[in-house]
VMD Tcl script that builds the backbone (N, CA, C; Angstrom):
set m [mol new atoms 495]
animate dup $m
set s [atomselect $m all]
$s set {name element resname resid chain x y z} {
  {N N MET 1 A 60.813 33.196 -24.593}
  {CA C MET 1 A 59.802 32.896 -23.614}
  {C C MET 1 A 59.297 31.463 -23.790}
  {N N LYS 2 A 59.090 31.060 -25.059}
  {CA C LYS 2 A 58.631 29.717 -25.326}
  {C C LYS 2 A 59.710 28.695 -24.965}
  {N N ALA 3 A 60.981 29.040 -25.207}
  {CA C ALA 3 A 62.092 28.142 -24.875}
  {C C ALA 3 A 62.193 27.964 -23.356}
  {N N ARG 4 A 61.965 29.058 -22.626}
  {CA C ARG 4 A 62.028 28.987 -21.153}
  {C C ARG 4 A 60.903 28.091 -20.614}
  {N N LEU 5 A 59.714 28.182 -21.193}
  {CA C LEU 5 A 58.588 27.354 -20.774}
  {C C LEU 5 A 58.894 25.877 -21.013}
  {N N ILE 6 A 59.459 25.564 -22.157}
  {CA C ILE 6 A 59.814 24.174 -22.469}
  {C C ILE 6 A 60.888 23.680 -21.501}
  {N N LYS 7 A 61.853 24.559 -21.180}
  {CA C LYS 7 A 62.920 24.200 -20.249}
  {C C LYS 7 A 62.344 23.934 -18.849}
  {N N ASP 8 A 61.395 24.753 -18.398}
  {CA C ASP 8 A 60.768 24.560 -17.087}
  {C C ASP 8 A 59.974 23.252 -17.039}
  {N N ILE 9 A 59.281 22.944 -18.120}
  {CA C ILE 9 A 58.520 21.689 -18.179}
  {C C ILE 9 A 59.469 20.499 -18.142}
  {N N ALA 10 A 60.579 20.583 -18.876}
  {CA C ALA 10 A 61.567 19.502 -18.885}
  {C C ALA 10 A 62.175 19.322 -17.493}
  {N N ASN 11 A 62.500 20.430 -16.815}
  {CA C ASN 11 A 63.049 20.357 -15.451}
  {C C ASN 11 A 62.039 19.731 -14.485}
  {N N SER 12 A 60.763 20.031 -14.703}
  {CA C SER 12 A 59.727 19.443 -13.850}
  {C C SER 12 A 59.682 17.928 -14.015}
  {N N PHE 13 A 59.750 17.462 -15.263}
  {CA C PHE 13 A 59.762 16.021 -15.505}
  {C C PHE 13 A 60.998 15.360 -14.900}
  {N N VAL 14 A 62.152 16.029 -15.000}
  {CA C VAL 14 A 63.387 15.487 -14.419}
  {C C VAL 14 A 63.253 15.395 -12.897}
  {N N SER 15 A 62.687 16.420 -12.274}
  {CA C SER 15 A 62.502 16.411 -10.818}
  {C C SER 15 A 61.553 15.298 -10.388}
  {N N ILE 16 A 60.472 15.131 -11.132}
  {CA C ILE 16 A 59.524 14.058 -10.818}
  {C C ILE 16 A 60.190 12.702 -11.000}
  {N N ALA 17 A 60.978 12.550 -12.056}
  {CA C ALA 17 A 61.669 11.280 -12.303}
  {C C ALA 17 A 62.663 10.974 -11.181}
  {N N LYS 18 A 63.389 11.996 -10.697}
  {CA C LYS 18 A 64.330 11.784 -9.588}
  {C C LYS 18 A 63.591 11.356 -8.324}
  {N N GLY 19 A 62.492 12.016 -8.036}
  {CA C GLY 19 A 61.701 11.648 -6.863}
  {C C GLY 19 A 61.148 10.240 -6.960}
  {N N MET 20 A 60.675 9.873 -8.127}
  {CA C MET 20 A 60.159 8.523 -8.332}
  {C C MET 20 A 61.273 7.486 -8.199}
  {N N TRP 21 A 62.477 7.834 -8.673}
  {CA C TRP 21 A 63.613 6.915 -8.573}
  {C C TRP 21 A 63.956 6.647 -7.093}
  {N N VAL 22 A 63.945 7.687 -6.282}
  {CA C VAL 22 A 64.200 7.510 -4.850}
  {C C VAL 22 A 63.135 6.607 -4.236}
  {N N THR 23 A 61.886 6.823 -4.622}
  {CA C THR 23 A 60.797 6.001 -4.102}
  {C C THR 23 A 60.956 4.548 -4.526}
  {N N VAL 24 A 61.293 4.312 -5.776}
  {CA C VAL 24 A 61.432 2.951 -6.289}
  {C C VAL 24 A 62.604 2.240 -5.625}
  {N N THR 25 A 63.724 2.937 -5.401}
  {CA C THR 25 A 64.883 2.275 -4.788}
  {C C THR 25 A 64.640 1.942 -3.320}
  {N N HIS 26 A 63.744 2.646 -2.664}
  {CA C HIS 26 A 63.427 2.350 -1.270}
  {C C HIS 26 A 62.187 1.473 -1.125}
  {N N TRP 27 A 61.687 1.014 -2.193}
  {CA C TRP 27 A 60.497 0.185 -2.184}
  {C C TRP 27 A 60.838 -1.169 -1.572}
  {N N SER 28 A 59.974 -1.720 -0.761}
  {CA C SER 28 A 60.287 -2.934 -0.014}
  {C C SER 28 A 60.410 -4.172 -0.900}
  {N N VAL 29 A 59.929 -4.120 -2.113}
  {CA C VAL 29 A 60.042 -5.271 -3.004}
  {C C VAL 29 A 61.493 -5.465 -3.436}
  {N N LEU 30 A 62.219 -4.377 -3.573}
  {CA C LEU 30 A 63.592 -4.466 -4.049}
  {C C LEU 30 A 64.597 -4.729 -2.928}
  {N N ARG 31 A 64.242 -4.414 -1.689}
  {CA C ARG 31 A 65.156 -4.611 -0.565}
  {C C ARG 31 A 64.513 -5.528 0.466}
  {N N PRO 32 A 65.335 -6.298 1.170}
  {CA C PRO 32 A 64.754 -7.150 2.211}
  {C C PRO 32 A 64.250 -6.314 3.384}
  {N N SER 33 A 63.231 -6.799 4.020}
  {CA C SER 33 A 62.642 -6.097 5.153}
  {C C SER 33 A 63.544 -6.230 6.376}
  {N N VAL 34 A 63.663 -5.159 7.149}
  {CA C VAL 34 A 64.480 -5.188 8.359}
  {C C VAL 34 A 63.607 -5.224 9.609}
  {N N THR 35 A 62.316 -5.297 9.437}
  {CA C THR 35 A 61.404 -5.340 10.571}
  {C C THR 35 A 61.500 -6.700 11.250}
  {N N GLU 36 A 61.646 -6.684 12.584}
  {CA C GLU 36 A 61.674 -7.931 13.336}
  {C C GLU 36 A 60.280 -8.204 13.888}
  {N N LEU 37 A 59.847 -9.419 13.786}
  {CA C LEU 37 A 58.546 -9.815 14.314}
  {C C LEU 37 A 58.751 -10.179 15.775}
  {N N TYR 38 A 58.757 -9.166 16.646}
  {CA C TYR 38 A 59.226 -9.306 18.021}
  {C C TYR 38 A 58.600 -10.423 18.848}
  {N N PRO 39 A 57.336 -10.473 19.059}
  {CA C PRO 39 A 56.903 -11.529 19.992}
  {C C PRO 39 A 57.177 -12.935 19.479}
  {N N GLU 40 A 57.089 -13.127 18.166}
  {CA C GLU 40 A 57.322 -14.457 17.609}
  {C C GLU 40 A 58.810 -14.763 17.526}
  {N N ASP 41 A 59.601 -13.809 17.059}
  {CA C ASP 41 A 61.038 -13.996 16.899}
  {C C ASP 41 A 61.764 -13.097 17.886}
  {N N LEU 42 A 62.384 -13.707 18.888}
  {CA C LEU 42 A 63.148 -12.919 19.852}
  {C C LEU 42 A 64.445 -12.457 19.208}
  {N N PRO 43 A 64.931 -11.286 19.574}
  {CA C PRO 43 A 66.154 -10.784 18.950}
  {C C PRO 43 A 67.373 -11.597 19.370}
  {N N ASP 44 A 68.362 -11.629 18.488}
  {CA C ASP 44 A 69.631 -12.267 18.816}
  {C C ASP 44 A 70.432 -11.290 19.656}
  {N N LEU 45 A 70.664 -11.652 20.907}
  {CA C LEU 45 A 71.392 -10.764 21.806}
  {C C LEU 45 A 72.886 -10.888 21.551}
  {N N PRO 46 A 73.602 -9.776 21.542}
  {CA C PRO 46 A 75.045 -9.851 21.328}
  {C C PRO 46 A 75.739 -10.536 22.506}
  {N N GLU 47 A 76.951 -10.991 22.281}
  {CA C GLU 47 A 77.709 -11.699 23.313}
  {C C GLU 47 A 77.955 -10.823 24.535}
  {N N ASN 48 A 78.145 -9.531 24.321}
  {CA C ASN 48 A 78.429 -8.622 25.433}
  {C C ASN 48 A 77.164 -7.918 25.930}
  {N N TYR 49 A 76.011 -8.543 25.783}
  {CA C TYR 49 A 74.739 -7.984 26.240}
  {C C TYR 49 A 74.779 -7.813 27.757}
  {N N ARG 50 A 74.507 -6.616 28.221}
  {CA C ARG 50 A 74.537 -6.322 29.652}
  {C C ARG 50 A 73.117 -6.415 30.188}
  {N N GLY 51 A 72.768 -7.584 30.667}
  {CA C GLY 51 A 71.420 -7.807 31.159}
  {C C GLY 51 A 71.330 -7.730 32.668}
  {N N LEU 52 A 70.246 -8.258 33.179}
  {CA C LEU 52 A 69.981 -8.281 34.609}
  {C C LEU 52 A 71.093 -9.028 35.338}
  {N N PRO 53 A 71.648 -8.461 36.412}
  {CA C PRO 53 A 72.647 -9.207 37.191}
  {C C PRO 53 A 72.009 -10.456 37.802}
  {N N THR 54 A 72.631 -11.598 37.592}
  {CA C THR 54 A 72.107 -12.858 38.112}
  {C C THR 54 A 73.173 -13.546 38.952}
  {N N LEU 55 A 72.755 -14.527 39.712}
  {CA C LEU 55 A 73.656 -15.313 40.560}
  {C C LEU 55 A 73.638 -16.762 40.084}
  {N N PRO 56 A 74.533 -17.139 39.170}
  {CA C PRO 56 A 74.558 -18.530 38.715}
  {C C PRO 56 A 74.900 -19.485 39.866}
  {N N VAL 57 A 74.396 -20.697 39.763}
  {CA C VAL 57 A 74.579 -21.708 40.804}
  {C C VAL 57 A 75.723 -22.630 40.418}
  {N N ASP 58 A 76.592 -22.909 41.380}
  {CA C ASP 58 A 77.661 -23.884 41.173}
  {C C ASP 58 A 77.028 -25.274 41.219}
  {N N PRO 59 A 77.144 -26.079 40.148}
  {CA C PRO 59 A 76.471 -27.383 40.142}
  {C C PRO 59 A 77.026 -28.348 41.191}
  {N N ASP 60 A 78.272 -28.147 41.618}
  {CA C ASP 60 A 78.858 -29.045 42.616}
  {C C ASP 60 A 78.292 -28.798 44.011}
  {N N THR 61 A 78.133 -27.526 44.373}
  {CA C THR 61 A 77.668 -27.192 45.723}
  {C C THR 61 A 76.176 -26.883 45.782}
  {N N GLY 62 A 75.581 -26.496 44.669}
  {CA C GLY 62 A 74.170 -26.126 44.655}
  {C C GLY 62 A 73.915 -24.737 45.208}
  {N N ARG 63 A 74.965 -23.931 45.340}
  {CA C ARG 63 A 74.854 -22.572 45.876}
  {C C ARG 63 A 75.510 -21.596 44.907}
  {N N SER 64 A 75.192 -20.331 45.103}
  {CA C SER 64 A 75.884 -19.302 44.326}
  {C C SER 64 A 77.217 -19.021 45.007}
  {N N GLY 65 A 78.081 -18.320 44.314}
  {CA C GLY 65 A 79.391 -18.003 44.874}
  {C C GLY 65 A 79.400 -16.754 45.722}
  {N N CYS 66 A 78.241 -16.190 46.011}
  {CA C CYS 66 A 78.155 -14.947 46.770}
  {C C CYS 66 A 78.609 -15.168 48.210}
  {N N ILE 67 A 79.487 -14.281 48.696}
  {CA C ILE 67 A 79.962 -14.357 50.078}
  {C C ILE 67 A 79.347 -13.257 50.930}
  {N N ALA 68 A 78.362 -12.566 50.411}
  {CA C ALA 68 A 77.617 -11.513 51.118}
  {C C ALA 68 A 78.528 -10.409 51.633}
  {N N CYS 69 A 79.508 -10.025 50.824}
  {CA C CYS 69 A 80.429 -8.963 51.240}
  {C C CYS 69 A 79.774 -7.590 51.160}
  {N N GLY 70 A 78.789 -7.432 50.292}
  {CA C GLY 70 A 78.068 -6.169 50.169}
  {C C GLY 70 A 78.741 -5.149 49.274}
  {N N ALA 71 A 79.793 -5.539 48.559}
  {CA C ALA 71 A 80.475 -4.598 47.666}
  {C C ALA 71 A 79.540 -4.121 46.560}
  {N N CYS 72 A 78.710 -5.000 46.055}
  {CA C CYS 72 A 77.771 -4.630 44.991}
  {C C CYS 72 A 76.756 -3.611 45.501}
  {N N ALA 73 A 76.303 -3.794 46.733}
  {CA C ALA 73 A 75.320 -2.867 47.303}
  {C C ALA 73 A 75.938 -1.496 47.557}
  {N N ARG 74 A 77.214 -1.476 47.950}
  {CA C ARG 74 A 77.870 -0.195 48.230}
  {C C ARG 74 A 78.159 0.600 46.960}
  {N N ILE 75 A 78.495 -0.081 45.869}
  {CA C ILE 75 A 78.885 0.647 44.652}
  {C C ILE 75 A 77.690 1.020 43.782}
  {N N CYS 76 A 76.554 0.421 44.003}
  {CA C CYS 76 A 75.377 0.687 43.170}
  {C C CYS 76 A 74.966 2.154 43.291}
  {N N PRO 77 A 74.967 2.909 42.171}
  {CA C PRO 77 A 74.610 4.328 42.239}
  {C C PRO 77 A 73.141 4.570 42.582}
  {N N GLU 78 A 72.287 3.607 42.340}
  {CA C GLU 78 A 70.859 3.757 42.624}
  {C C GLU 78 A 70.460 3.134 43.959}
  {N N HIS 79 A 71.385 2.445 44.623}
  {CA C HIS 79 A 71.137 1.791 45.917}
  {C C HIS 79 A 69.938 0.845 45.846}
  {N N ILE 80 A 69.971 -0.036 44.866}
  {CA C ILE 80 A 68.846 -0.949 44.663}
  {C C ILE 80 A 69.152 -2.369 45.120}
  {N N ILE 81 A 70.382 -2.614 45.558}
  {CA C ILE 81 A 70.783 -3.956 45.973}
  {C C ILE 81 A 70.806 -4.019 47.498}
  {N N THR 82 A 70.182 -5.055 48.041}
  {CA C THR 82 A 70.172 -5.283 49.482}
  {C C THR 82 A 70.821 -6.634 49.754}
  {N N VAL 83 A 71.880 -6.627 50.568}
  {CA C VAL 83 A 72.581 -7.865 50.905}
  {C C VAL 83 A 72.693 -7.958 52.424}
  {N N GLU 84 A 72.278 -9.096 52.957}
  {CA C GLU 84 A 72.443 -9.373 54.384}
  {C C GLU 84 A 73.085 -10.743 54.528}
  {N N MET 85 A 74.106 -10.824 55.390}
  {CA C MET 85 A 74.830 -12.077 55.573}
  {C C MET 85 A 74.081 -13.004 56.527}
  {N N ASP 86 A 74.155 -14.296 56.228}
  {CA C ASP 86 A 73.591 -15.312 57.105}
  {C C ASP 86 A 74.564 -15.518 58.264}
  {N N LYS 87 A 74.132 -15.196 59.478}
  {CA C LYS 87 A 75.023 -15.240 60.639}
  {C C LYS 87 A 74.879 -16.523 61.444}
  {N N SER 88 A 74.177 -17.496 60.927}
  {CA C SER 88 A 74.002 -18.747 61.665}
  {C C SER 88 A 75.306 -19.540 61.752}
  {N N ASP 89 A 76.132 -19.487 60.713}
  {CA C ASP 89 A 77.434 -20.161 60.715}
  {C C ASP 89 A 78.488 -19.145 60.293}
  {N N PRO 90 A 79.321 -18.653 61.241}
  {CA C PRO 90 A 80.288 -17.608 60.891}
  {C C PRO 90 A 81.346 -18.051 59.882}
  {N N LYS 91 A 81.616 -19.351 59.797}
  {CA C LYS 91 A 82.628 -19.833 58.849}
  {C C LYS 91 A 82.077 -19.915 57.426}
  {N N ASP 92 A 80.780 -20.124 57.311}
  {CA C ASP 92 A 80.138 -20.279 56.004}
  {C C ASP 92 A 79.545 -18.935 55.584}
  {N N LYS 93 A 80.233 -18.253 54.677}
  {CA C LYS 93 A 79.773 -16.933 54.234}
  {C C LYS 93 A 78.789 -17.110 53.083}
  {N N LYS 94 A 77.538 -16.798 53.366}
  {CA C LYS 94 A 76.503 -16.854 52.337}
  {C C LYS 94 A 75.447 -15.815 52.677}
  {N N PRO 95 A 74.724 -15.345 51.680}
  {CA C PRO 95 A 73.705 -14.322 51.956}
  {C C PRO 95 A 72.428 -14.928 52.532}
  {N N ALA 96 A 71.897 -14.261 53.537}
  {CA C ALA 96 A 70.573 -14.625 54.046}
  {C C ALA 96 A 69.511 -13.918 53.209}
  {N N LYS 97 A 69.863 -12.727 52.725}
  {CA C LYS 97 A 68.947 -11.938 51.902}
  {C C LYS 97 A 69.762 -11.263 50.801}
  {N N PHE 98 A 69.295 -11.379 49.578}
  {CA C PHE 98 A 69.926 -10.719 48.434}
  {C C PHE 98 A 68.795 -10.297 47.515}
  {N N GLU 99 A 68.589 -9.004 47.381}
  {CA C GLU 99 A 67.497 -8.495 46.544}
  {C C GLU 99 A 68.006 -7.405 45.610}
  {N N ILE 100 A 67.446 -7.389 44.417}
  {CA C ILE 100 A 67.718 -6.335 43.437}
  {C C ILE 100 A 66.377 -5.811 42.946}
  {N N ASN 101 A 66.186 -4.502 43.053}
  {CA C ASN 101 A 64.970 -3.857 42.556}
  {C C ASN 101 A 65.256 -3.370 41.135}
  {N N ILE 102 A 64.870 -4.159 40.146}
  {CA C ILE 102 A 65.229 -3.822 38.767}
  {C C ILE 102 A 64.408 -2.680 38.184}
  {N N SER 103 A 63.377 -2.243 38.887}
  {CA C SER 103 A 62.591 -1.123 38.361}
  {C C SER 103 A 63.403 0.166 38.368}
  {N N ARG 104 A 64.421 0.242 39.202}
  {CA C ARG 104 A 65.253 1.440 39.270}
  {C C ARG 104 A 66.662 1.201 38.730}
  {N N CYS 105 A 66.955 0.001 38.270}
  {CA C CYS 105 A 68.300 -0.332 37.787}
  {C C CYS 105 A 68.589 0.409 36.486}
  {N N MET 106 A 69.795 0.959 36.374}
  {CA C MET 106 A 70.175 1.650 35.139}
  {C C MET 106 A 71.167 0.827 34.318}
  {N N TRP 107 A 71.353 -0.433 34.661}
  {CA C TRP 107 A 72.127 -1.400 33.894}
  {C C TRP 107 A 73.566 -0.943 33.656}
  {N N CYS 108 A 74.177 -0.328 34.660}
  {CA C CYS 108 A 75.545 0.177 34.508}
  {C C CYS 108 A 76.570 -0.945 34.599}
  {N N GLY 109 A 76.273 -2.013 35.314}
  {CA C GLY 109 A 77.186 -3.140 35.424}
  {C C GLY 109 A 78.257 -2.985 36.486}
  {N N LEU 110 A 78.200 -1.930 37.284}
  {CA C LEU 110 A 79.216 -1.730 38.318}
  {C C LEU 110 A 79.188 -2.850 39.354}
  {N N CYS 111 A 78.013 -3.352 39.676}
  {CA C CYS 111 A 77.909 -4.422 40.670}
  {C C CYS 111 A 78.637 -5.676 40.199}
  {N N MET 112 A 78.589 -5.950 38.902}
  {CA C MET 112 A 79.259 -7.132 38.370}
  {C C MET 112 A 80.771 -6.940 38.322}
  {N N GLU 113 A 81.207 -5.714 38.071}
  {CA C GLU 113 A 82.643 -5.447 37.998}
  {C C GLU 113 A 83.310 -5.513 39.358}
  {N N VAL 114 A 82.622 -5.055 40.400}
  {CA C VAL 114 A 83.235 -4.954 41.721}
  {C C VAL 114 A 83.167 -6.270 42.507}
  {N N CYS 115 A 82.374 -7.209 42.087}
  {CA C CYS 115 A 82.187 -8.461 42.823}
  {C C CYS 115 A 83.515 -9.214 42.942}
  {N N PRO 116 A 83.999 -9.466 44.180}
  {CA C PRO 116 A 85.301 -10.122 44.333}
  {C C PRO 116 A 85.293 -11.587 43.906}
  {N N THR 117 A 84.164 -12.258 43.996}
  {CA C THR 117 A 84.101 -13.662 43.592}
  {C C THR 117 A 83.596 -13.829 42.160}
  {N N LYS 118 A 83.267 -12.724 41.511}
  {CA C LYS 118 A 82.738 -12.729 40.135}
  {C C LYS 118 A 81.525 -13.643 40.006}
  {N N CYS 119 A 80.694 -13.648 41.050}
  {CA C CYS 119 A 79.497 -14.492 41.011}
  {C C CYS 119 A 78.301 -13.761 40.420}
  {N N LEU 120 A 78.344 -12.445 40.348}
  {CA C LEU 120 A 77.279 -11.686 39.688}
  {C C LEU 120 A 77.612 -11.615 38.204}
  {N N LEU 121 A 76.783 -12.217 37.392}
  {CA C LEU 121 A 77.016 -12.240 35.948}
  {C C LEU 121 A 75.804 -11.664 35.225}
  {N N PRO 122 A 76.016 -11.058 34.045}
  {CA C PRO 122 A 74.869 -10.522 33.301}
  {C C PRO 122 A 73.996 -11.654 32.771}
  {N N GLY 123 A 72.715 -11.517 32.974}
  {CA C GLY 123 A 71.776 -12.531 32.509}
  {C C GLY 123 A 71.437 -12.350 31.041}
  {N N ARG 124 A 70.854 -13.360 30.459}
  {CA C ARG 124 A 70.459 -13.331 29.051}
  {C C ARG 124 A 68.949 -13.157 28.914}
  {N N THR 125 A 68.272 -12.782 30.003}
  {CA C THR 125 A 66.828 -12.581 29.963}
  {C C THR 125 A 66.527 -11.247 29.300}
  {N N PHE 126 A 65.680 -11.281 28.280}
  {CA C PHE 126 A 65.381 -10.080 27.507}
  {C C PHE 126 A 64.074 -9.436 27.943}
  {N N GLU 127 A 63.079 -10.227 28.227}
  {CA C GLU 127 A 61.753 -9.698 28.561}
  {C C GLU 127 A 61.611 -9.588 30.074}
  {N N LEU 128 A 61.725 -8.374 30.591}
  {CA C LEU 128 A 61.636 -8.144 32.028}
  {C C LEU 128 A 60.443 -7.267 32.397}
  {N N ALA 129 A 59.634 -6.893 31.441}
  {CA C ALA 129 A 58.498 -6.007 31.710}
  {C C ALA 129 A 57.411 -6.755 32.476}
  {N N CYS 130 A 56.746 -6.024 33.361}
  {CA C CYS 130 A 55.620 -6.589 34.103}
  {C C CYS 130 A 54.695 -5.451 34.523}
  {N N TYR 131 A 53.539 -5.800 35.055}
  {CA C TYR 131 A 52.540 -4.808 35.427}
  {C C TYR 131 A 52.582 -4.439 36.907}
  {N N ASP 132 A 53.349 -5.152 37.689}
  {CA C ASP 132 A 53.372 -4.956 39.131}
  {C C ASP 132 A 54.783 -4.584 39.575}
  {N N ARG 133 A 54.930 -3.481 40.274}
  {CA C ARG 133 A 56.258 -3.054 40.724}
  {C C ARG 133 A 56.859 -4.021 41.736}
  {N N ASP 134 A 56.021 -4.639 42.520}
  {CA C ASP 134 A 56.534 -5.597 43.499}
  {C C ASP 134 A 57.165 -6.808 42.819}
  {N N ALA 135 A 56.718 -7.124 41.616}
  {CA C ALA 135 A 57.291 -8.248 40.878}
  {C C ALA 135 A 58.662 -7.908 40.306}
  {N N MET 136 A 59.052 -6.652 40.377}
  {CA C MET 136 A 60.353 -6.241 39.852}
  {C C MET 136 A 61.445 -6.276 40.922}
  {N N VAL 137 A 61.118 -6.760 42.094}
  {CA C VAL 137 A 62.117 -6.971 43.140}
  {C C VAL 137 A 62.489 -8.449 43.093}
  {N N TYR 138 A 63.714 -8.726 42.673}
  {CA C TYR 138 A 64.177 -10.099 42.502}
  {C C TYR 138 A 64.948 -10.519 43.748}
  {N N ASP 139 A 64.534 -11.636 44.350}
  {CA C ASP 139 A 65.216 -12.130 45.541}
  {C C ASP 139 A 66.288 -13.149 45.151}
  {N N LEU 140 A 66.939 -13.717 46.157}
  {CA C LEU 140 A 68.052 -14.638 45.939}
  {C C LEU 140 A 67.641 -15.839 45.096}
  {N N GLU 141 A 66.507 -16.435 45.398}
  {CA C GLU 141 A 66.066 -17.626 44.666}
  {C C GLU 141 A 65.789 -17.302 43.198}
  {N N LYS 142 A 65.140 -16.174 42.951}
  {CA C LYS 142 A 64.817 -15.778 41.575}
  {C C LYS 142 A 66.096 -15.478 40.784}
  {N N LEU 143 A 67.060 -14.803 41.416}
  {CA C LEU 143 A 68.319 -14.486 40.738}
  {C C LEU 143 A 69.121 -15.750 40.446}
  {N N MET 144 A 69.062 -16.722 41.350}
  {CA C MET 144 A 69.754 -17.990 41.105}
  {C C MET 144 A 69.063 -18.775 39.996}
  {N N GLU 145 A 67.737 -18.709 39.952}
  {CA C GLU 145 A 66.980 -19.391 38.898}
  {C C GLU 145 A 67.302 -18.791 37.526}
  {N N LEU 146 A 67.347 -17.462 37.450}
  {CA C LEU 146 A 67.655 -16.795 36.181}
  {C C LEU 146 A 69.109 -16.988 35.772}
  {N N GLY 147 A 69.992 -17.165 36.746}
  {CA C GLY 147 A 71.418 -17.308 36.455}
  {C C GLY 147 A 71.796 -18.649 35.878}
  {N N GLY 148 A 70.999 -19.671 36.163}
  {CA C GLY 148 A 71.315 -21.000 35.660}
  {C C GLY 148 A 72.533 -21.569 36.366}
  {N N GLU 149 A 73.313 -22.357 35.635}
  {CA C GLU 149 A 74.524 -22.947 36.203}
  {C C GLU 149 A 75.716 -22.056 35.933}
  {N N LEU 150 A 76.644 -22.080 36.865}
  {CA C LEU 150 A 77.872 -21.311 36.732}
  {C C LEU 150 A 78.659 -21.844 35.548}
  {N N PRO 151 A 79.080 -20.979 34.618}
  {CA C PRO 151 A 79.842 -21.475 33.472}
  {C C PRO 151 A 81.191 -22.024 33.912}
  {N N LYS 152 A 81.613 -23.083 33.252}
  {CA C LYS 152 A 82.910 -23.684 33.558}
  {C C LYS 152 A 84.013 -22.726 33.120}
  {N N PRO 153 A 85.064 -22.591 33.932}
  {CA C PRO 153 A 86.167 -21.720 33.520}
  {C C PRO 153 A 86.879 -22.302 32.308}
  {N N GLU 154 A 87.230 -21.421 31.377}
  {CA C GLU 154 A 87.913 -21.865 30.169}
  {C C GLU 154 A 89.377 -22.130 30.471}
  {N N SER 155 A 89.930 -23.088 29.754}
  {CA C SER 155 A 91.353 -23.358 29.921}
  {C C SER 155 A 92.156 -22.258 29.239}
  {N N VAL 156 A 93.432 -22.184 29.564}
  {CA C VAL 156 A 94.305 -21.161 28.988}
  {C C VAL 156 A 94.432 -21.362 27.486}
  {N N ASP 157 A 94.465 -22.630 27.029}
  {CA C ASP 157 A 94.573 -22.907 25.593}
  {C C ASP 157 A 93.357 -22.391 24.831}
  {N N ALA 158 A 92.164 -22.562 25.399}
  {CA C ALA 158 A 90.946 -22.089 24.731}
  {C C ALA 158 A 90.935 -20.569 24.643}
  {N N LYS 159 A 91.417 -19.889 25.690}
  {CA C LYS 159 A 91.474 -18.428 25.657}
  {C C LYS 159 A 92.468 -17.950 24.611}
  {N N ASN 160 A 93.599 -18.641 24.495}
  {CA C ASN 160 A 94.601 -18.256 23.497}
  {C C ASN 160 A 94.072 -18.449 22.082}
  {N N LYS 161 A 93.299 -19.505 21.857}
  {CA C LYS 161 A 92.724 -19.738 20.531}
  {C C LYS 161 A 91.751 -18.632 20.155}
  {N N LYS 162 A 90.952 -18.166 21.137}
  {CA C LYS 162 A 89.992 -17.095 20.862}
  {C C LYS 162 A 90.708 -15.800 20.510}
  {N N THR 163 A 91.803 -15.492 21.191}
  {CA C THR 163 A 92.514 -14.245 20.912}
  {C C THR 163 A 93.228 -14.304 19.572}
  {N N GLU 164 A 93.652 -15.493 19.143}
  {CA C GLU 164 A 94.321 -15.628 17.846}
  {C C GLU 164 A 93.350 -15.440 16.691}
  {N N GLU 165 A 92.097 -15.819 16.882}
  {CA C GLU 165 A 91.100 -15.724 15.800}
  {C C GLU 165 A 90.647 -14.342 15.643}
}
mol reanalyze $m
mol bondsrecalc $m
mol representation Tube
mol addrep $m
């Protein structure tokens, strides 16, 4: 009986020591902190970040490459894209109205995939929250502003170098 009591006390100390060891190994002094200080330090977005669809501007023409075909509006599962063609010049295909209601967007990226001119590109804007729902409807000018300049097409040699690495 006395031996069993000593054994139980020893097991209790071993259990406490194991628990303390787990606590010490997870103590923040021994490991670097993984907490990000969000408002001060913005997160590093991955290269394949699927952000808000934007319309980059071609620096040569000063316009986006959108031809107002409406393919993005037709494929959108939430029906949040509105495209209307400018009919003032039938030869010049450009949108008179292009709106995206991001409050209902599910960020699927189908609109960017189906675009025949590949002018809809994912934006790098991270902070899209606001207090007004009307501010979440982005028009053509806002989408062009967020899109920046159209990236220059890479040469075939540059693409081959990337695939080799």
